[in-house]
C-alpha positions in Angstrom: -1.8 -2.3 25.6 -1.4 -1.6 22.0 1.9 -3.0 20.4 4.4 -0.9 18.3 3.1 -2.5 15.2 -0.4 -1.7 16.0 0.8 2.2 16.5 2.0 2.1 12.8 -0.9 0.2 11.6 -3.0 3.0 12.9 -1.0 5.7 11.3 -0.7 3.8 7.9 -4.4 2.7 7.9 -5.3 6.7 8.5 -3.0 7.9 5.7 -4.3 5.1 3.4 -7.9 5.4 4.0 -8.5 9.0 3.0 -6.1 10.5 0.3 -7.8 11.7 -2.8 -8.4 15.1 -4.5 -11.6 15.2 -6.6 -15.0 16.1 -5.3 -18.1 14.2 -6.2 -19.0 13.8 -9.8 -21.9 11.6 -9.8 -24.9 10.5 -7.4 -23.3 8.9 -4.4 -26.7 8.4 -2.6 -25.8 4.7 -2.4 -22.9 5.2 -0.3 -24.3 7.7 2.3 -26.6 7.2 5.0 -27.9 9.5 7.8 -26.4 10.0 11.0 -29.2 7.6 12.6 -28.7 5.1 10.0 -24.9 4.8 10.7 -25.4 4.2 14.2 -27.7 1.2 13.4 -25.0 -0.1 10.8 -22.1 0.3 13.3 -23.8 -2.4 15.6 -24.7 -4.7 12.7 5.0 -16.2 -8.9 2.9 -13.0 -9.4 1.2 -11.8 -12.6 1.5 -8.4 -14.0 -1.9 -7.3 -14.9 -5.4 -7.4 -13.2 -8.7 -8.8 -14.5 -11.8 -7.3 -16.6 -12.7 -3.6 -15.8 -15.4 -2.7 -13.1 -18.9 -1.9 -14.1 -19.0 1.0 -16.3 -22.6 2.1 -14.8 -20.8 3.1 -11.6 -19.0 6.4 -10.6 -17.3 8.2 -13.6 -14.5 10.9 -13.3 -13.4 13.2 -15.8 -11.1 12.0 -18.5 -8.0 13.8 -17.0 -5.9 13.2 -14.1 -4.7 16.5 -12.3 -3.5 14.5 -9.2 -0.9 12.8 -10.9 2.3 13.9 -9.2 0.8 15.0 -5.9 2.8 13.9 -2.6 1.6 14.4 1.0 4.3 13.9 3.6 3.4 13.3 7.4 5.1 13.8 10.7 4.1 11.0 13.3 4.4 11.2 17.0 3.5 9.7 20.2 2.8 12.4 22.3 5.6 15.0 21.8 8.2 12.3 20.8 8.9 11.8 17.1 7.7 8.2 16.0 8.1 8.2 12.1 7.2 9.4 8.8 4.7 8.6 6.4 4.0 9.7 2.6 1.3 9.2 0.2 1.9 9.7 -3.4 -0.1 9.5 -7.0 3.0 8.1 -9.0 1.5 7.5 -12.5 -1.1 6.4 -15.1 -0.6 2.7 -16.1 -2.4 0.5 -18.8 -3.5 -2.8 -17.5 -5.2 -5.2 -19.9 -6.2 -2.3 -22.0 -7.7 -0.2 -18.9 -6.2 3.2 -17.8 -5.5 3.0 -14.1 -4.0 5.1 -11.4 -0.9 4.0 -9.6 -0.6 5.2 -6.0 1.7 4.3 -3.3 2.0 4.9 0.6 5.2 4.4 2.7 5.5 4.6 6.6 8.8 4.2 8.3 9.5 4.6 11.9 12.1 7.2 13.3 15.7 6.2 13.9 15.0 6.2 17.7 12.2 3.6 17.3 14.1 1.8 15.0 15.9 0.4 17.9 12.9 -0.9 19.5 10.4 -1.6 16.6 11.8 -0.9 13.0 9.1 -0.1 10.5 9.5 0.0 6.7 6.1 -0.4 5.1 4.9 0.0 1.4 1.2 -0.4 0.3 0.4 0.2 -3.7 -2.9 0.2 -5.4 -3.6 0.3 -9.1 -7.5 1.5 -9.7 -9.3 2.0 -12.6 -9.3 5.5 -13.9 -13.1 5.8 -14.9 -14.9 3.7 -12.0 -12.2 4.3 -9.2 -12.5 0.5 -8.4 -9.5 -1.6 -7.3 -7.8 -3.8 -9.8 -4.6 -4.8 -8.2 -2.8 -4.1 -4.6 0.5 -5.1 -3.4 1.6 -4.6 0.1 5.2 -5.1 1.6 5.7 -4.9 5.5 8.7 -5.0 7.7 7.7 -4.3 11.3 10.0 -5.5 13.6 10.9 -9.3 13.0 7.7 -9.4 11.2 7.9 -9.5 7.3 5.0 -10.1 4.7 4.2 -9.6 1.2 0.9 -9.7 -0.2 -0.2 -9.4 -3.9 -4.1 -9.3 -4.8 -5.7 -9.2 -8.3 -9.5 -8.1 -8.4 -11.8 -9.2 -11.4 -14.8 -7.1 -10.8 -16.8 -8.7 -13.6 -17.0 -11.9 -11.7 -16.5 -10.6 -8.2 -13.4 -12.7 -7.6 -10.1 -12.1 -5.9 -6.8 -13.9 -6.9 -4.2 -13.4 -4.2 -0.5 -14.5 -3.5 1.1 -14.8 -0.5 5.0 -14.3 -0.3 4.8 -15.5 -3.9 2.5 -18.3 -3.3 -0.9 -18.5 -4.9 -3.8 -19.1 -2.8 -7.2 -20.2 -3.3 -9.5 -17.5 -5.0 -12.1 -15.6 -2.9 -15.6 -14.1 -3.7 -16.2 -10.8 -2.9 -19.0 -8.2 -3.2 -19.5 -6.4 -6.3 -17.4 -3.0 -6.7 -15.1 -4.0 -3.6 -12.1 -1.6 -2.8 -8.5 -2.4 -1.3 -7.5 -0.5 1.7 -5.7 2.2 -0.4 -8.2 2.6 -3.4 -11.1 2.9 -0.6 -9.4 6.2 0.6 -9.3 7.6 -3.3 -13.1 6.6 -3.8 -14.1 8.1 -0.3 -12.8 11.4 -1.4 -14.8 11.6 -4.6 -18.1 11.6 -2.5 -19.6 14.7 -1.0 -19.1 15.3 2.9 -22.0 16.6 5.1 -22.0 16.9 8.6 -24.0 14.0 10.4 -23.6 11.7 7.3 -21.8 8.5 7.1 -20.0 6.8 4.0 -20.0 3.0 3.8 -17.6 1.5 1.5 -16.9 -2.3 1.0 -13.2 -2.9 1.6 -11.2 -6.2 0.9 -7.8 -6.7 2.7 -6.2 -9.5 1.5 -8.3 -12.3 3.1 -11.1 -10.1 4.5 -13.7 -8.1 3.2 -15.6 -5.7 5.6 -17.7 -2.5 5.5 -15.6 0.8 6.1 -17.6 3.4 7.5 -16.6 7.0 7.6 -18.6 9.2 10.0 -18.4 13.1 9.4 -18.6 14.6 13.0 -17.8 18.3 12.3 -16.3 21.1 10.2 -13.4 23.2 11.9 -10.3 24.9 11.6 -7.3 22.6 12.4 -3.7 23.6 12.6 -0.6 21.4 11.1 2.8 21.7 10.4 2.0 22.7 6.8 -0.5 25.5 8.0 -4.1 25.9 9.3 -6.9 24.5 7.3 -10.6 24.5 7.1 -11.4 20.9 7.5 -14.2 18.2 8.1 -13.4 16.0 11.2 -14.5 12.4 10.4 -14.2 8.9 12.1 -13.3 5.7 10.2 -14.9 2.6 11.7 -14.5 -0.9 10.6 -17.8 -2.6 11.0 -16.3 -6.0 11.3 -12.7 -7.5 11.3 -10.3 -4.7 9.8 -6.9 -3.5 9.5 -6.2 -3.2 13.3 -7.6 -4.0 16.7 -8.0 -1.1 18.7 -7.6 -1.2 22.4 -10.9 -0.7 24.3 -12.0 2.8 24.1 -9.5 3.9 21.3 -10.9 6.0 18.5 -9.4 7.5 15.3 -10.1 10.9 14.0 -9.1 12.3 10.4 -9.4 15.7 9.2 -9.4 16.4 5.6 -9.8 19.7 3.7 -13.3 21.1 3.1 -12.2 22.3 -0.3 -12.4 20.3 -3.6 -8.9 19.0 -2.9 -9.8 16.9 0.1 -6.5 16.5 1.3 -6.0 14.6 4.5 -4.3 17.0 6.9 -4.1 15.4 10.3 -4.8 12.0 12.3 -5.2 11.6 15.8 -5.8 8.5 18.2 -6.2 8.6 21.8 -5.0 5.3 23.5 -4.1 4.3 27.0 -0.5 5.1 26.7 -0.9 8.6 25.0 -2.0 10.3 21.6 -1.0 9.3 18.4 -0.9 11.8 15.9 0.1 12.1 11.9 0.0 15.6 10.6 0.7 17.1 7.3 4.2 18.3 7.1 4.8 19.1 3.5 2.4 19.0 0.2 3.6 18.9 -3.4 0.7 19.8 -5.8 0.0 17.5 -8.7 2.2 17.8 -11.9 0.2 16.4 -14.6 -2.3 19.3 -15.9 -5.5 18.7 -17.7 
């Protein structure tokens, strides 16, 4: 049986993993495999700034940020029972060691009724390079029942080193693959890539102490109804090749719908587990406030 904490990790992960606005602007063949390839792959005290910039030869986005100010609010339910709310917002641009970065934040909170059983107040932030869309900093502050945790991570793309702190205590540095993402920036990066039914996106992702491949399998294109309206959307399935952010119970799968237009808005998440269906659907949408 999945715990209440796992429910909110599922919801939070879905909201974190697939939320950005721009279409592909560069060759992304390195990140996309065929459907057959994807099946084979599936088997197989805190500083203020981050390190050096990521490899300038990688993906580059336009020199303006029309998504700053965009906010997406989600209604979370277990079956027909309200379970909580989640929000993802692109807050602003920040200069870190001379590099222009985007600052995004995801929050999740349980409904009042669930607070009596398992109170959730989670915040995850990312700062990623505006030119390459690779992670430079991330911060995670979790309150889940009696569990409390705060992690801070600095990425140094030039030497593939991660520096991290656990509740303010510096931990040994870690070596990671080049161009690795954090949990939240991976979603922004994924949304810059083209989506075609039958393809799979593979994105190296680091979560505090673990590095794994995030696979995003594109299953179909269909219309989906949400509290915010009806959308033409791609149905995708995120899969963690090894380790990851949550452990699914046997047979559990997560599906996510993102709009088929250039905005790529996450509009719905659904997971069927032994005790019911967990859903998170778009409740309201605030467009960007920064214009080119």
